[in-house]
C-alpha positions as CSV (number, residue, x, y, z in Angstrom):
1,P,16.7,21.3,23.7
2,A,13.6,20.0,25.5
3,E,12.2,18.8,22.3
4,E,15.5,17.0,21.3
5,E,15.8,15.4,25.0
6,A,12.0,14.0,24.6
7,F,12.8,12.6,21.2
8,R,16.0,10.8,22.4
9,Q,14.0,9.5,25.2
10,L,11.3,8.3,22.9
11,S,13.6,6.7,20.4
12,R,15.3,4.6,23.2
13,R,11.9,2.8,24.0
14,P,11.9,-0.8,22.9
15,D,8.3,-0.3,21.7
16,I,8.9,2.8,19.6
17,Y,7.9,1.0,16.3
18,N,4.4,0.1,18.0
19,I,3.9,3.6,19.4
20,L,4.7,5.2,16.0
21,Y,2.5,2.8,13.8
22,R,-0.4,3.5,16.4
23,S,-0.2,7.2,15.8
24,I,-0.5,6.9,12.0
25,A,-4.3,7.7,11.5
26,P,-5.5,6.4,14.9
27,S,-9.1,6.8,14.1
28,I,-8.8,4.3,11.1
29,S,-8.2,0.9,12.8
30,G,-8.5,-2.8,12.3
31,S,-6.5,-6.0,11.7
32,Y,-6.4,-5.3,7.9
33,T,-4.8,-1.7,8.6
34,V,-1.9,-2.8,10.7
35,D,0.6,-3.6,8.0
36,L,-0.7,-0.6,5.9
37,K,0.1,1.8,8.8
38,K,3.5,0.2,9.2
39,A,4.3,0.5,5.5
40,I,3.1,4.1,5.5
41,L,5.4,4.7,8.5
42,C,8.4,3.4,6.7
43,L,7.5,5.6,3.7
44,L,7.4,8.6,6.2
45,F,10.9,7.8,7.5
46,G,12.4,6.5,4.4
47,G,15.8,4.9,3.9
48,S,19.3,6.4,3.5
49,R,20.1,8.1,0.2
50,K,23.6,7.2,-0.9
51,R,26.2,8.7,-3.3
52,L,28.6,6.2,-4.9
53,P,32.3,7.2,-5.7
54,D,31.5,7.4,-9.5
55,G,28.8,10.0,-8.7
56,M,25.7,7.7,-9.2
57,K,23.1,8.3,-6.5
58,L,20.8,5.6,-5.1
59,R,17.5,6.8,-3.8
60,G,16.5,6.4,-0.2
61,D,12.7,7.3,-0.6
62,I,10.2,4.4,-0.5
63,N,7.2,4.1,-2.8
64,V,4.0,2.3,-1.6
65,L,0.9,1.3,-3.7
66,L,-2.5,0.7,-2.0
67,L,-4.6,-1.5,-4.6
68,G,-8.0,-2.5,-3.6
69,D,-11.6,-2.2,-3.3
70,P,-13.5,1.1,-2.8
71,S,-14.3,2.2,0.7
72,T,-11.4,0.7,2.4
73,A,-10.1,4.0,3.7
74,K,-7.3,4.4,1.0
75,S,-7.8,8.1,0.3
76,Q,-7.9,8.7,4.1
77,F,-4.6,7.2,4.5
78,L,-3.2,9.4,1.7
79,K,-4.6,12.6,3.2
80,F,-3.1,11.8,6.7
81,A,0.3,10.9,5.3
82,T,0.5,14.5,3.4
83,R,-0.5,16.1,6.7
84,V,1.9,14.2,8.9
85,A,4.9,14.4,6.3
86,P,7.3,17.5,6.6
87,V,6.5,18.2,3.0
88,G,3.3,16.8,1.6
89,V,1.4,17.3,-1.7
90,Y,-1.9,15.5,-2.5
91,T,-3.1,15.2,-5.9
92,S,-5.8,12.9,-7.8
93,G,-5.1,11.0,-10.8
94,K,-7.7,12.1,-13.1
95,G,-7.1,15.8,-12.3
96,S,-3.3,15.5,-12.9
97,S,-1.4,15.6,-16.2
98,A,2.3,15.1,-16.9
99,A,3.2,18.8,-16.7
100,G,1.3,19.2,-13.5
101,L,3.1,16.3,-11.9
102,T,6.7,17.0,-13.2
103,A,7.3,20.5,-14.7
104,S,5.9,23.0,-17.4
105,V,7.3,25.6,-19.4
106,V,5.2,28.9,-19.3
107,R,5.2,31.9,-21.5
108,D,5.0,35.2,-19.2
109,A,3.4,38.4,-20.5
110,R,6.8,39.7,-22.0
111,G,6.9,36.6,-24.1
112,E,9.7,34.9,-22.2
113,F,9.7,31.3,-21.2
114,Y,10.3,29.9,-17.6
115,L,9.8,26.9,-15.6
116,E,7.0,26.0,-13.3
117,G,7.6,23.1,-10.9
118,G,4.9,20.3,-10.7
119,A,3.8,18.4,-7.7
120,M,6.6,16.2,-7.7
121,V,9.2,19.1,-7.7
122,L,7.4,21.0,-4.9
123,A,7.4,17.7,-3.0
124,D,11.2,17.6,-2.7
125,G,12.1,16.1,0.6
126,G,8.6,15.0,1.3
127,I,5.8,12.8,-0.2
128,V,3.6,13.0,-3.1
129,A,0.3,11.3,-2.6
130,I,-1.5,10.2,-5.9
131,D,-5.1,9.2,-5.3
132,E,-6.9,7.3,-8.2
133,F,-3.7,6.3,-9.8
134,D,-5.4,3.8,-12.1
135,K,-7.5,6.8,-13.7
136,M,-4.5,8.5,-15.0
137,R,-3.7,8.4,-18.7
138,P,-0.9,6.2,-19.5
139,A,1.2,8.7,-21.1
140,D,1.1,10.9,-17.9
141,R,2.0,7.8,-15.9
142,V,5.1,7.1,-17.9
143,A,6.2,10.8,-17.1
144,I,6.9,10.0,-13.4
145,H,9.0,6.9,-14.3
146,E,12.1,8.9,-14.0
147,A,11.1,10.8,-10.9
148,M,10.2,7.6,-9.1
149,E,13.6,5.9,-9.8
150,Q,16.3,8.5,-10.5
151,Q,14.5,11.1,-8.7
152,T,15.2,13.7,-11.2
153,I,13.0,15.4,-14.0
154,S,14.7,16.3,-17.2
155,I,13.2,19.1,-19.2
156,A,14.0,19.9,-22.9
157,K,11.4,22.5,-24.0
158,A,11.4,25.8,-25.7
159,G,15.1,26.3,-25.6
160,I,15.1,25.4,-21.8
161,T,17.3,22.2,-20.9
162,T,17.7,21.4,-17.4
163,V,17.3,18.8,-14.6
164,L,15.2,19.2,-11.6
165,N,15.2,17.4,-8.3
166,S,12.3,15.4,-7.0
167,R,13.5,13.6,-4.0
168,S,10.2,12.5,-3.0
169,S,8.4,9.3,-1.9
170,V,5.2,8.4,-3.8
171,L,2.2,7.0,-1.9
172,A,-0.4,6.0,-4.6
173,A,-3.9,4.5,-4.2
174,A,-5.7,2.4,-7.2
175,N,-8.8,0.3,-7.7
176,P,-8.6,-2.8,-9.9
177,V,-9.7,-3.0,-13.5
178,F,-13.6,-3.3,-12.8
179,G,-13.6,-1.2,-9.6
180,R,-13.8,-4.2,-7.2
181,Y,-11.3,-7.0,-7.2
182,D,-12.8,-10.1,-9.1
183,D,-11.8,-13.4,-7.4
184,L,-12.5,-15.3,-10.7
185,K,-9.9,-13.4,-12.5
186,S,-6.0,-13.6,-11.9
187,A,-4.0,-10.7,-10.3
188,S,-2.5,-9.7,-13.6
189,E,-6.2,-9.4,-15.1
190,N,-7.2,-7.3,-12.0
191,I,-4.1,-5.1,-11.9
192,D,-4.2,-2.8,-15.1
193,L,-0.8,-1.3,-14.5
194,M,2.4,-2.1,-16.6
195,S,5.2,-4.0,-14.9
196,T,7.5,-0.9,-15.5
197,I,5.5,1.1,-13.1
198,L,4.7,-1.6,-10.7
199,S,8.4,-2.4,-10.3
200,R,9.2,1.0,-9.0
201,F,7.0,0.5,-6.1
202,D,8.6,-0.9,-3.0
203,L,5.5,-2.3,-1.4
204,I,2.3,-3.2,-3.0
205,F,-0.6,-3.9,-0.8
206,L,-3.9,-5.5,-2.1
207,V,-6.6,-4.1,0.2
208,R,-9.8,-6.4,0.2
209,D,-13.3,-5.7,1.5
210,V,-14.0,-9.1,2.9
211,R,-17.9,-9.9,3.6
212,D,-17.9,-11.3,7.1
213,E,-20.6,-10.9,9.7
214,T,-18.1,-10.5,12.5
215,R,-15.9,-7.9,10.7
216,D,-19.0,-6.0,9.5
217,R,-20.4,-5.7,13.2
218,M,-17.0,-4.5,14.3
219,I,-16.9,-1.9,11.5
220,C,-20.4,-0.6,12.4
221,R,-19.4,-0.2,16.0
222,H,-16.5,1.5,15.1
223,V,-18.0,3.9,12.6
224,M,-20.9,4.7,14.9
225,G,-18.4,5.3,17.6
226,V,-16.4,7.9,15.6
227,H,-19.5,9.9,14.6
228,I,-21.2,9.6,18.0
229,G,-17.9,10.5,19.9
230,N,-17.0,13.4,17.7
231,S,-20.5,14.8,17.2
232,G,-19.6,17.4,20.1
233,G,-17.9,19.3,17.0
234,E,-14.9,21.2,16.8
235,G,-15.6,23.1,13.6
236,D,-14.4,20.9,10.9
237,G,-12.0,19.0,13.1
238,G,-14.1,15.8,12.4
239,A,-12.5,15.8,9.0
240,G,-9.5,14.3,10.2
241,G,-10.8,12.0,12.7
242,G,-14.2,11.2,11.5
243,G,-14.1,11.5,7.8
244,L,-14.3,7.5,7.9
245,G,-17.7,6.7,6.9
246,A,-15.8,5.1,3.9
247,F,-15.2,1.8,5.7
248,G,-12.9,3.1,8.7
249,G,-11.7,-0.4,9.6
250,T,-12.8,-3.6,11.1
251,G,-12.4,-2.5,14.9
252,V,-11.0,0.0,17.3
253,G,-7.8,0.2,19.3
254,D,-4.5,-0.4,18.2
255,G,-5.5,-3.4,15.9
256,N,-3.3,-6.1,17.6
257,G,-5.7,-8.9,17.3
258,E,-9.3,-9.6,17.5
259,D,-9.6,-9.6,21.3
260,D,-8.0,-6.0,21.3
261,L,-10.4,-4.9,18.6
262,M,-13.5,-6.3,20.2
263,A,-12.3,-4.8,23.6
264,A,-11.6,-1.6,22.2
265,G,-14.7,-1.6,20.1
266,M,-16.8,-1.6,23.4
267,L,-15.2,1.4,24.8
268,G,-16.8,3.7,22.2
269,G,-16.5,7.5,23.0
270,N,-13.4,8.4,25.0
271,N,-10.9,6.2,23.1
272,L,-12.5,7.5,19.8
273,Q,-12.4,11.1,20.9
274,Q,-8.7,10.9,22.0
275,A,-7.9,9.3,18.3
276,A,-9.8,12.0,16.6
277,K,-8.1,14.7,18.8
278,S,-4.9,13.2,17.9
279,S,-5.6,13.0,14.4
280,T,-6.6,16.5,14.0
281,G,-3.8,17.9,16.0
282,G,-5.5,20.6,17.9
283,N,-3.6,23.6,19.0
284,S,-0.5,21.6,19.8
285,N,1.9,23.1,17.3
286,S,4.1,25.1,19.9
287,P,7.6,23.6,20.9
288,A,6.5,23.2,24.3
289,A,3.4,21.2,23.6
290,I,5.3,19.0,21.1
291,A,8.0,18.3,23.8
292,E,5.3,17.6,26.4
293,N,3.5,15.1,24.1
294,A,6.7,13.3,23.3
295,M,7.9,13.1,26.8
296,R,4.5,11.9,28.1
297,V,4.2,9.0,25.4
298,A,8.1,8.3,26.2
299,S,7.6,8.1,29.8
300,T,4.3,6.2,29.9
301,G,4.3,4.3,26.5
302,A,0.5,4.8,26.3
303,G,-1.4,6.7,23.8
304,E,-0.3,8.3,20.5
305,L,1.9,11.2,19.1
306,D,-0.2,14.0,17.7
307,V,0.2,15.2,14.3
308,P,2.7,17.9,15.0
309,T,4.9,15.7,17.2
310,M,4.9,13.1,14.5
311,K,6.0,15.5,11.7
312,K,8.6,17.1,14.0
313,Y,10.1,13.4,15.1
314,I,10.2,12.4,11.5
315,Q,12.1,15.6,10.6
316,Y,14.5,14.9,13.5
317,C,15.2,11.4,12.7
318,K,15.8,12.0,9.0
319,A,18.3,14.9,9.8
320,K,20.2,13.0,12.5
321,C,20.4,9.4,11.4
322,A,21.3,7.6,8.1
323,P,21.4,3.9,8.9
324,R,23.8,1.4,7.1
325,L,23.6,-2.4,6.5
326,S,26.2,-4.5,8.1
327,D,28.0,-7.4,6.2
328,E,25.8,-9.9,8.2
329,A,22.7,-8.0,7.4
330,G,23.7,-8.0,3.7
331,D,24.1,-11.6,3.4
332,I,20.8,-12.3,5.1
333,L,19.0,-9.9,2.7
334,A,20.9,-11.3,-0.4
335,S,19.9,-15.0,0.5
336,S,16.4,-14.0,1.1
337,Y,16.1,-12.2,-2.1
338,V,17.4,-15.1,-4.1
339,K,15.0,-17.5,-2.3
340,I,11.9,-15.2,-3.2
341,R,13.1,-15.1,-6.8
342,D,13.3,-18.8,-6.9
343,D,10.0,-19.3,-5.4
344,V,8.3,-16.8,-7.7
345,R,10.0,-18.5,-10.6
346,K,8.6,-22.1,-9.5
347,R,5.0,-20.8,-8.9
348,T,4.9,-19.2,-12.2
349,M,6.2,-22.4,-13.9
350,D,3.5,-24.4,-12.1
351,S,0.7,-22.1,-12.9
352,G,1.6,-22.1,-16.6
353,Q,1.7,-18.2,-16.8
354,A,4.3,-16.4,-18.9
355,Q,5.2,-14.2,-16.0
356,A,4.2,-13.0,-12.6
357,A,1.7,-10.1,-12.3
358,I,4.1,-8.2,-10.2
359,P,7.8,-8.5,-11.3
360,I,10.4,-9.3,-8.7
361,T,13.7,-7.5,-9.7
362,V,16.7,-6.1,-8.2
363,R,14.6,-3.0,-7.3
364,Q,12.7,-5.2,-4.9
365,L,16.2,-6.1,-3.3
366,E,16.7,-2.4,-3.0
367,A,13.4,-1.9,-1.4
368,L,14.2,-4.5,1.3
369,V,17.3,-2.4,2.2
370,R,15.3,0.8,2.3
371,V,12.6,-0.7,4.4
372,S,15.1,-2.1,6.7
373,E,17.0,1.3,7.0
374,S,13.8,3.2,7.7
375,L,13.0,0.7,10.7
376,A,16.4,1.4,12.1
377,K,16.0,5.1,11.6
378,M,13.0,5.2,13.8
379,R,15.2,4.3,16.9
380,L,18.0,6.7,15.7
381,D,20.0,3.4,15.2
382,S,23.2,4.1,12.8
383,Q,23.2,0.2,12.1
384,V,20.5,-2.0,10.7
385,Q,19.7,-4.8,13.1
386,S,18.6,-8.5,12.3
387,E,15.1,-7.7,13.6
388,D,14.7,-4.8,11.1
389,I,15.6,-7.3,8.2
390,A,13.0,-9.7,9.6
391,E,10.4,-7.0,9.9
392,A,11.2,-5.6,6.4
393,L,10.9,-9.3,4.9
394,R,7.7,-9.7,6.6
395,L,6.1,-6.5,5.2
396,F,7.5,-7.5,1.6
397,K,5.7,-10.9,2.0
398,V,2.3,-9.7,3.4
399,S,2.3,-6.8,0.8
400,T,4.0,-7.6,-2.8
401,M,4.3,-11.3,-2.5
402,T,0.7,-11.8,-1.3
403,A,-0.5,-9.6,-4.2
404,N,1.5,-11.6,-6.6
405,S,0.5,-15.1,-5.2
406,T,-3.3,-14.4,-5.7
407,D,-2.8,-15.9,-9.1
408,Q,-2.1,-19.2,-7.5
409,T,-5.0,-19.7,-5.1
410,N,-3.4,-22.1,-2.9
411,G,-1.2,-19.4,-1.5
412,S,1.6,-22.0,-1.0
413,S,4.2,-19.4,-0.3
414,A,5.7,-17.7,2.6
415,A,3.5,-14.7,1.8
416,S,0.3,-16.6,2.8
417,A,2.0,-17.6,6.2
418,G,3.1,-14.0,6.8
419,T,-0.3,-12.9,6.1
420,D,-1.7,-15.3,8.7
421,R,0.8,-14.0,11.3
422,A,0.0,-10.5,10.6
423,G,-3.8,-11.0,10.6
424,G,-3.7,-9.3,7.2
425,A,-6.8,-8.8,4.7
426,S,-5.9,-11.2,2.1
427,G,-5.7,-14.4,4.0
428,G,-8.9,-15.6,2.8
429,L,-7.9,-15.5,-0.8
430,M,-5.5,-18.3,-0.2
431,S,-7.6,-21.0,1.1
432,A,-8.9,-22.9,-2.0
433,A,-6.4,-25.7,-3.3
434,M,-5.2,-25.6,-7.1
435,P,-7.6,-27.8,-9.1
436,S,-6.0,-31.2,-10.3
437,Q,-6.0,-32.0,-13.9
438,E,-9.0,-34.3,-13.6
439,E,-11.1,-31.8,-11.8
440,L,-10.2,-29.2,-14.8
441,M,-11.2,-31.8,-17.4
442,R,-14.4,-32.5,-15.7
443,A,-15.2,-28.7,-15.6
444,E,-14.3,-28.3,-19.3
445,T,-16.8,-31.2,-20.1
446,F,-19.4,-29.4,-18.1
447,L,-18.8,-26.0,-19.9
448,R,-19.0,-27.6,-23.3
449,S,-22.1,-29.2,-22.6
450,R,-23.6,-26.1,-21.1
451,L,-22.2,-23.8,-24.0
452,A,-23.3,-24.8,-27.4
453,I,-21.1,-23.4,-30.3
454,G,-22.2,-19.9,-31.2
455,A,-24.1,-19.6,-27.8
456,V,-23.5,-16.4,-25.7
457,L,-24.2,-16.7,-21.8
458,N,-23.7,-14.9,-18.7
459,K,-20.6,-16.0,-17.1
460,Q,-21.8,-15.5,-13.5
461,R,-24.8,-17.5,-14.4
462,I,-22.8,-20.4,-15.7
463,V,-20.6,-20.4,-12.4
464,E,-23.7,-20.4,-10.3
465,E,-25.1,-23.4,-12.3
466,A,-22.1,-25.4,-12.1
467,A,-21.8,-24.7,-8.2
468,A,-25.5,-26.0,-8.0
469,Q,-24.1,-29.2,-9.5
470,G,-21.3,-29.5,-7.2
471,Y,-18.5,-28.1,-9.1
472,N,-16.0,-25.8,-7.4
473,A,-16.4,-22.1,-8.6
474,M,-12.8,-21.5,-8.7
475,T,-12.2,-24.6,-10.8
476,I,-14.9,-23.6,-13.4
477,A,-13.4,-20.0,-13.3
478,R,-10.0,-21.7,-14.3
479,A,-11.3,-23.9,-16.8
480,M,-12.9,-21.0,-18.5
481,S,-9.9,-19.1,-18.6
482,I,-7.9,-22.1,-20.2
483,M,-10.6,-22.4,-22.8
484,V,-10.2,-18.6,-23.7
485,A,-6.6,-18.9,-24.0
486,R,-7.0,-21.8,-26.3
487,G,-9.4,-19.8,-28.2
488,E,-12.5,-22.1,-27.7
489,V,-14.4,-19.3,-25.8
490,Q,-14.3,-15.7,-26.1
491,E,-15.2,-12.9,-23.5
492,R,-17.7,-10.4,-24.3
493,N,-19.0,-7.1,-22.7
494,Q,-15.9,-6.4,-20.2
495,S,-15.9,-10.2,-19.6
496,R,-19.5,-10.4,-18.3
497,M,-20.6,-12.6,-21.1
498,V,-18.8,-15.6,-22.8
499,K,-19.4,-16.9,-26.5
500,R,-18.3,-20.4,-27.6
501,V,-16.8,-20.2,-31.2
502,R,-15.3,-23.6,-31.5
């Protein structure tokens, strides 16, 4: 009863959304992590599972993909999510097979066959965190298609035919094709995943390691603060709070803007110790400690919820609340989805590509519904409000739409505007304007003069030479990709070298 009263008071706070996202991995912080934390928060709460009159089931669980450069704390987010979820299973792509993720048939000592559930069956009702998602074999990735959308696993092996439930969310982390994101290539060339699996992710975040002196100084201040502030040692308690040498973030504090980051970065020890303590959870598993932590945050609005309190609050919200869309909210979402599809179609036609890197399908419309429901569930609200829909659309634009619009480097969509508002990591990608036809022809003339027929040259060196002569690097890269598409030039050695063939 004390816990329930504390949770109800907490849910009535108008800033409950900010309190909850601050409590997601508090020792990883910075402007680029704000939207990642909000997406992981939505994944933990999930939408409402629905059963239609004809028996068809619609999933309520949200799937999120973090795609980006090494050392951007992707694995730390996955580890934290599995600790704070009511049921969490962590697995790595290279060490996972199709049978290990779904189910396997095993013969016992008496020669009889029996079923053993894999990671997605064991995580029923929770989340599965799959690290190194891009390193999985394609055949193993295909095995989780059914589990991600229908949330069942069908088995027909050794005379055993059955269907297992796998009502779990998938949080996956992956690297681009060449390890780091290559600005000279399109999004579809950087993302080595089939559209069938990409469409099953509700939110896809492109996490970039942007080289900037001011950001780098804040990173250093934060990482040093974590190590110094946590050096008193609580056994391996530092694993949760301090295992962030891998680029903990771009600042400290709650990440609500550069001023907050700078101010919190100056604080050092106490703030970071509190964050590390909150991240590891300490000895606060008792109901009294959980109620006390929830009541303190509910009354003051300061600080973060520790891991046991977050886990209990997520369980409470999922058990007590199943929000539904109103007719008005449904109309807003439908018109927004139609506009997004139209924008993607126009951008794809303007860029001359066959299709967008990340397909926008009806699954994305359902994703917007689920994210809206999860935002309402945080407040224990039975109706989805207009502000929930606005936030769901904003999250979708700064994640999937921004990752999609990196093919068109002008970023002339609401995605780039949303990224600027959020202070997201990908804003710098959108600054260059699309080259004109005249600029492309000049660039092609330069490339033909530099590349004799039959010559093989380093692509990076050609771009650097062109930049030294006043050409735009993105224009040269675009002209080169056009010549490759026409068959004039061939790429060799993982696209590092180019050879002119005609």
